[in-house]
C-alpha positions, 0 to 999 in steps of 0.5 A: 500499499502506497504511503500516499494511499491513506491521504488520498482516502482521507482527503476524498473523504473530506472533499466529499463532506465538503461537496455535501455541505456545499449541496445543502447550502445551495439548497438553502439558497434556492429555497430562500430565493423561493420564499423571496419570490413568494413574498413579492407575489403577495405584495403584487397580489395586495397592491392590485387588491389595494388599487381595485378597493381604491377604486370601488371605494372603501372605508378608511379603517379597511384601507388602513388595514391593507396599508399596515398589511402591505407595510408588514409584507415589505419588511418581510421581503427586506427580511428575506432579501437579507437572508438570500444575501446570507445564504448566498455567502454561506453557499460561496463559503462552502464552495471554496472550502470544496475547491480547496479540498478537491485541490489538496486531493489532486496534489496528494493524487499527484505524489501518489503517482509520482511515488508509483512511477519512482517505484516502477522505474526502481524495479525496472533498474533492478530487474535490469541489474539482475539480467545484466548480472546473469547474463555477465556469469561465466557460462558452464562448458 
């Protein structure tokens, strides 16, 4: 077993774990974006309802309730927008960690391949030396 085999296996495990964290962060970001789009849709719907109420006439209390509710939706949109930004930063951080783990794995794999090449060269030299010694022996008559 190569002295780098353990390092490659551990680096592979770390890279797989980093990939899983990145996948989860990406899902969380997509979910946060979906929620933000839903909130924006609600805001649009309630703005349309408010316009319709304004055209048909409504009580001051009902108009105030719609305004208050729209303000709460707008606050929710701002909060969710911040969450989208946070989730994007988290995803980018996890992606960077995954890239770093992948780079480390590739480095270990290169070292492992170099070691294999070195061992193969040493073995070929030993075989050649054995063949040369055999050929150099005096032949029995």
